[in-house]
N, C-alpha and C positions, 0 to 999 in steps of 0.2 A: 500288587505292583509297587514299589516305592516309588514317591514323586518324583523323585530326580531320575531316576533308571525311564521313566515313561517319557519325561523329557527330553533323556539323553535319545531313545528308539527314534521318536519323531525326529529329532534334530539331523540325525545322520541317514533319514531316508529320505530315499529320491523319488518323487513326485510328478506323475502325468497326469493331469485331469482327462476325464476319458468325456464326459457330459455333465451339463447343470440344468435340469428340469424344474417347473413348475405345475405338479398338477392339482387338478380339483375332481373329487367324486360327489355326487349327488347324495341326498338322503336313501338308506336303501341300494345304493349301486355297490359293487366290487370290484375288485382288478384281483383275479384269482391265477395262480399258476406261475408270478413273472419269475425269472432264475436271474440272482443279480448276475451280469456278466463283467462287474469287477467290484473292489469294496466300494462301500457306499455308507453315504449319510442319508439319513431321512429326518428331516425337522417338518413338526407337523404345528402350523402356528393357528391353525382356526378349523371347529370341528372337534367331533367325536368319533373313534373308530376302534375295532377292534382289528390288530394287528400280527399276522403271524410271521414267525421267521423260521425256516424250517420245523414249522409244526409249536414252536415257543410261543407261546399267547401273551400280547402286552395290549391289555384296554389301555389306550390312550387318549386324553382329553385337552385343548385349548394347547397349551407349548409344552412339546415332547420331544427328545433327541434319543435316535436310534442308530447304531451301526451294525452293520453286517457284511460278510466277507464273500467272495466272488462264489458264485455257483450256489450260493441260499435261495431259497423257494421265498418267496415274497407274496403274500398274501392282505389284501387289505378289505373289510366290510366296513363302510361308513354309516353311522348311527345318524348324524347330523352333517350338515351339508360341511365338506371337508375341503382343506387347501395344505399341500406342504411341498418343502422343497426334497429333490432328491438330488446329490452330488456324489457322480460316480468317478472313481479315481484308479489309480495303478500305483502300487507303491514294491520299491525293489531296494537292498540294500548292495551298498557297492562291497565288492569282494574284501576288501580289506576291513568290513564293519561287521563282519556276518560272525563272530566271534563273539557277540552279544547274545547271540540266539544261543550259541552255545553253553554259555553262562545260564540259562535258564529264561530269557527274556521273548516276550511272547512279541511277535511282529505286530506293529500298531494295525497293517490292513488285515489282520487275523483274528483281530477282537471282537468280539459278540457282547453288546450290553444296551442299553435302555434306560433313560431318565427321564423327570422333569426337572429342566434348570430352575435356579430359585430366580435368576436375572435370565430370563428370555429374549428381553429387548437386543439387548448387545447383538447375540448370536444372528435374530433373523433380521438386523440393519445390516449384516456384512453378508448375510445371504442374497440379500435384498440387491445389494450391488453387484456381488457375483453374478448371479443370475442374467442382470440386465446387460451387465459387460459381455458376458459369454455368448449373450443371442445378437448382439452385433456383430459378431462372425468378422473381426478383421483380426489380424493376429496381434495387433496391439492391445486391444479389448480383452481377447481372453490372456493374453500377459498378465494385464491386470486382472482376471478373474485368479489367474495362478497366484498372485500377489495376496489378493485378499485370502485364498484359501488358508495360509497361514497362521494370522491372528484369527479367525475362524476357529483355528485346530488352539490355538494358544487359550481363548477365552472356553472352549468346551472342555478344554483339559483342567484348566481350575475349578468351573464351575463342577465337573464330576467329581474331582477329588476332595472340594469341599463336601460333599455327599456321602465321603467314604464308601465310594462304588467297589463293589467284588465282581473281577469279571468274569465269572462263574456260575451264572442261574441255574437254582434248583432244579428250574425244569430241564436244563439239560444234562442234569446228574439223572434226573429219572428216564431220560431218552436216550441215553448211551445205554445204560444198565439194560434198558430192552432192547436194546439194538445187540448187546454182548448176547442174550437170551434166545434173538432169533435168529443169530446167525453161528452160534457154536458150531455148527459144522464146517464152517470156514477156517481158512486158516488166516485167523485173526491176529493184528500185531499193534502194539502201542501205536507204532506210526501211522497206521490206517483208521484207525479210530481218532486218534486227534487231528488229523486231516478234515477228515468227515465231518466233526464237531466244530473245526475252526482252534484247535488250542494246541500250544507249545508243549510238547511231550515232557519235559523236565518237570513244568508248572505242574500242569494235569497229575503226573504220578505222586508229586509230594501232597497237592491237594487230598487224592486218594487215600494216601496212605495217613493221613490228618484225621480223617473223619471217618473211616470206617479200619483203621488199625492192621492194614493188608494192603500188600501192595495189589495195582489190577490183574498181573499173571498170578498171584497167587488165586485169585477170585476167578478168575477164568479157569484156572485149573480147578479148584472145586468145582463149576458147574461142568466141566466134562467129566469129571470122576462120577459124578451124581448119577450124570445121563448114563455114563456107562455101565454102573452100577445098575441101574433102574432098567436098561437093556439083558444084561446079563442075567436078572432076576426074572424076566417076564417074558424072552424071545429065547429063540432057537439061533440067533446071527452069530456068526464065526468072529472070533476076536478079531481077525483082519475087518472085517465089517463094521464092526462095532468101532476099533479104532479110525478108520474114515470119517463114520458118521460123527463122531465128537472132534473133528479135526487134525486128525493124527495121520500122516499118510506113512508116516516110518511105524509099522507093528513094535517093532522093538522098543523103538523107545516109548510108544504108549503102554507095552510093560512094565517100563525100568518106573516110569510116572507112575501110573495106577499101584504099583507095588510100595513105592515112596509114599504116597499119601494113605492107601489102604491098609497097607501090614501085609495085602497076602499079592498073589501073582492074578491075574485073572482069571484064569483058567482054575486055579485052585480056591478063587471065591465062587466060582461057579462050583464047584464040585461041593463046597461046603454047602452051599443053599439045595443043592441036589441030595446033600446026605442030610436034609431039615435041620443042621443047627443053630440056625437062626442069626445068620450071620448077616449083618445088612449096614452098606456103609453109612454114617453119622456125620454129615456136615455141618452139624454145630460144635463137635466138639471141635475141629481143628480150624474151620473159618468163623468158630463166633456168633455166627448169623441170628438175626431176630428175629421174632414172629409179633412183635409190639405194634409196627406199624401196618395200614393197610396200604394194600395197592394203590399206586395211583397211575391216573389215566397216563396215555403213552400214544405217540404217532404213528401210524402206518408206514413202512417202508417203501407202500407205494407211492411213486413221483406225482402220478394222477391223482389221487385220493388222498389226502389228508385226515384224518380223521381220528375221534377218542374211540379207543378198544375198551368195551367195559364187558368186565367176568363178575358174575356174581356168586355169591355162597356156594349154590348148588352146584355150580361148575367148579369151583378151586377145590371144596372138599366134597367132592361125588364118594371117592372112595378112599380107606385108610392110606392106599399106596401115593393118592395124591397129595399128601400133607407136605410130606417132605419138596415137592415142586413148588406149592402155593407158596412155601417159606420162602426158596429162592426169589421168586417173582416178588418177593414181599422186601426183601433184602434188595433187589436191583432197583429197586424205588428207590432208596438209601445212599445209592454208590454214584464215585464220580468216575471217569473215566479217564484213560491217558494213553499217551502213543510215544513210542520211543525212535529214533534215527538212532542207525548204528553208525559208526564212522568208519569209512572203508578205506581202504588202499589199495594202490596198482603197483604191479611192477613191470617195468619195460618188456616187452614178448621176444621171444626169439624161442625158433622153434628145438634150438638145442639149448636152452638156457638150464642151469645146473642149478637143484633144488638149494634152498638157503640162499640164493644172490643178493647182495647188498641192494640191488634195484630193485627189491620184493613187493611186488602189488601185480603183476598183473604176466602170465606166462604163456608162453604159445607152443605147442608142438602139432605134427604133423597126424594127421588121421589115415585111418584107409583108406579111406574117399577120395577118389580122385581131385577132385574141383572144391573140397571144403577141407577146412582145419579145427581144431578146437581149438579156443581163446581161455585160457582158467584165467576169472574174473572172482572179485569176493561178494559177487552175487552168484556164483556158477558159471556151469560150462558154457561157454557161446559158441555155437556153430556156424563160422562165418565162409564165406566164398575166399579163394586165396588171392582172388585178384576181383572183389567188386569192382563194379561199374557204377551203378548209380546210388551213389553215397550223400545222404544229408549230413550236413556238419551244423548241429545246434550250437555247438564250439568246436575249437579248434582248426576253421577254417584255412587258417594261415600255414599250418603244417601240409594240408592237404593239398594245399594250390605250391607247394614248395616241392613235394614230392609229385607233381603233375598228375594229382589223381582225379581231377575234374568232377566236383561234387556237384548234385544237380540244384541242391537247395541248402539256405540257411537264413540267420536273421537278419532283422535291418541293422540291429546295436554291431554284429559283427561286420556286417557289409557296408557299413559306412565309414569304417575307416580308411581315410586318405592314400596309405601307404600300398591300397590295394586297387586303386585307379587302373581302371581296363583290365584288371583280371577276372570281375565278377558279372559281367554283362551278361554270359548264360546262365545265371546263376536264379533259380526263382528264391522267392520270398516264403519263408512259412512262418512268420510271426515277427514284431516287433524287438522282441528279446526272447531268452530261454525261460521265463517265468509267464509268456502270453504266445507259445505256441498254438497254430491250430492244428490238432490231430486228423481235423477232417481233410486239410489239405495234404497232411502226408500218407494219408491214404491213398491219395488220389495220385501220389508220385508213384507209389508201389515202389519204393528203396530196397536195395539188398544189403545195406549197411545204414545203419545210423549211430553216430559217435555225440557224446553228449557228456556235457564238464558237470559231472554229480556225486556226490557220496550218498546219497536219497535214496533207498531198495524202493518205494513205492515210486519214485519218478524213474528210476530205470524201468520198472514194470512195465508201467504206462508205453514207454515207446517199444520194448520187447513184444507186447504185444503186436506191433507194426510191423517188425521185421528184426534181424538180428542187431543187438545194441552191445557199446564199448561204452562203458559209464569210467569216467576218468576222473576223478577230486579232482581239484584246482590245489596248486602246489605240487602234484605227484613229481613231476619231472626236475632235477638239479641243474639242468642246462640246456640251452637252444640244439646242442647235436644232439643230444637224448632223448625229446622229444621227435624230433626232425625222423631219427633215427628208426624208433618207435612204430611211426607211422610207414615207416618205408617197410619193416618186417611185416607189419600187420596189413599190408594194404598189397604185399608182391611189390614195391617198388624199392627195392633194395637197391639196385645202382641207381636211382635218380635220385633217392635219398641221400647216399655218398658224394655224386655229384654235388648235389645241393652244400651240404656239407664241406666240402674240400671250400667251392667257390667260396663260402660265408667265412670260413678261417681265414683263407686268403684276403678278401677283402677288409675283414676287420684288421688282419696285421699291418695291413697298407695304411689304413685310417691311422691306428696307432704310432706307426712311425711316421707316420706326415705328421701329427701333431707333437710326437716328441720332438722333432725338429726343430720345432719354435718355442715349445711352452717349457718353461722351468721345471724340472720333477718335484719340487718344492713345492710350486703354485697350490694352493686351497681351492677346491670346487665346492659348492654349494648348491645343493638342489631344493627349490622351494615350489610353493602353490601358494597363492592368494587367491583368496574369494571374497566377497561381499560380506560375511562374519567372520572368518577365522586364514591365518597365516599359518603355515606349516612346514617341517623341512622334514625330508626323507633321506632314505637308506637307496639301499640297489634291489628293494625288492617291489616296488610298488609301481614301476615305471616312472613318470615325469622324467626320465634322461638319467635316473639313479642307476639301474646296470649298466648303461651306454659308458658313463663318466668312471666308475669307482669299478666296473670288471673288464669292459670291453680296452677302456681307452690308460687304465691301470692309474687312475688320479687318484688323489688323496683330498678327503675332507677338514676343516677347520679343527682347532684342539679340542674346542668343547661339544663337536659335533656328534662324534663316536659314542659317548655315554649316553648322550640326549636321546639318539635313536635305536638304542642298545636293546631294548624291552619288545617294545611294537614295531618297531623300524620305522618308524614315524614319531613324529611329535608336534601337535599345537603349540606356537609360542605365540608372544606379546608382541608388537612393535615395538615396546620401549625395549626388549632385548635383540631387536634383529641386529644390530652392529658384531652383538658377541656370536653370533653364528653365522655371519658372512663371510665368504672368502673371498681370495682374490679374482675368481670368476662364479659369477652366479647363471643357473639355468632357472630360470622363473614360467611357471604355467601360468597364466594370465588372460585375463580379457581385455588389460589394457595394452595402449602404444609406448613406442620408448618414449617417444617425446613425451605422454602423458607422466611414466614415471621419472624420468628425469625433472618433471617440473615439480612432481611430490615432493613434499619438504623433507621428508623421514627416507624416502628411497634415494632423493637426490644428492644427500650429503653421504653415498655410500663411494668408496673407491672405487669399487668396482662399476658403479654407474657413472659415475664423472670421467672412469676412463674407457668407456667403451665396451666393458668385458661382461655387462649383463646380454646374456640371451631368451628375449623373450617370446613365446609361443604358447599357442593356446590348447588347453584341454583336449581338445580331437585329435590334435597331433603328437602329443605328449603321454597320453593316457595308457595305450595299447603297449602289451610286453610281449607280444607274438615274435617267433623268427624273423617274420617277413619285416616288419615294422623294428623290430630293434636293429637288424642289418642296416635299412636304411637310415632309422634315427642315428646310428653309429658313423655315418658316411656324412649326414648332412650336417651334426656338431663340428665331429673333423673340419669340415670344410671353413665355417664357422671362426671355429679356435685357430686353424692357421691367418685366416685373412683379421682376427682382433688384435689390439694394441698388447704388445706383449709386458710384460712385468719387469718393471725397471731395477 
């Protein structure tokens, strides 16, 4: 990863510290089988040990910095008296920043690495202050610990980059290859492998091909075809059974893949063998496999017993038929894995939706079963109740409330919405956010439907194991009305949806008319947000009042504005050009008061500020863009505008 890209990813990451711990182990003492509950930095500053992270061995001594991701197994065996810090944290990208990952960026909180810093004292001193502040337990001290985390990250990145760190250890290569071998009969995907080993799909796929000249999928196909050939040659298993044993549920698809790679159909291949024509699939020819390296040790997949599996020559080369499999094992020790995420789209549901509708992504149709219907999604058909009653809304809680569906659970991040005040009193919490959901709690709640915002198939599968799940990607709906109608159709609440939409349109029209009566049509409006580090301008897509002002109230932006936000729908600007983008009215997301802004030497000289036409609100009020929030934000801003000084 390029240095600047790594800084960029960290810069846009939302961080929540979970814990800071100081640990000590005596000589010969061990800490075995600990599962990281969050992403973690481990900084050893005294002693010597062997540390295993998901089986990857790191002999460390004196000063060493390691990073692992949530769910990894951590084993530490102290060879000498040992002291180390552990910083547990959670990271998440805001929705508008996730396009970095679509371009191949690796989430920092999923990276796995270890290195010995050349100048460790600076890192040690920061961690020492962080741990001391954290354990004083006051909110002020915890905030101090969080502010110190960023200098630690900066110093860590600088030292790691000076060493030219490669984020993909060779040990992981060996483990992934072995994992593919041991799970060849399962429906492996690039995404599944990537999530298991903590790497971004695009990055892993690129590295895989760089080192092997073959894509991960080509390698997996080769492994499966080799196993199928072996079974056709040595067993009486049916073609269907063989297809399932190598990970293909669809026997027709297996036939096509087999013929494409071998040149014969499975049945013809078996017939040639029975006719003693000497037909044998040769993996070396197509995949360029090599026997020049010996098999490397790899870890067991048993969570309770991580150890090396050693196989001697007598085992690997017992008969001539084993040579081919031995070669595959050898090559697997040299390969890199990858994972792939598919982009999914949903359509608006309707039991009578016509094929090919422009609102394509999820369609809904009646089934012969009295109380259920089938929803066709990008992840396949989902059978749901026509009127579910125990709904968990990981996201889209607002639309469920709009159609009076009374969901039973959601996340803290969604329920902290101030516009939901009084509407969520009886809703249980299943996690702090969509990336931190307690699946144990979900199981206890026994839902009959789960609604989640995702385009990731593996995430969808996790939820679908608990209850029927409707996965809807971010940005699927083109309007508030479309979103509410969708959920009315889905949940058997068409009347409630129609009623809410009618009320919404009437209230938006009333707010717009009220504003038009007092604000000139050519008055310009700017949507801005300031933080400690940045100043940004926004269009209509990322909240902060943009949709309310530019769409619901039909106002216009300053001349220089549209071109600036045309590509990314927002733009970071410097204070030096603030006046260039400042309209007659400014809607500003900030944690500062109006009085502080008036006294600011830069903000205070703007005409909008001087004339009382700046509206300041906090991020917790401006961030949300769900149906209920947009409605109330529209009325809130309309009330302010009708009382604000008019343009002269």
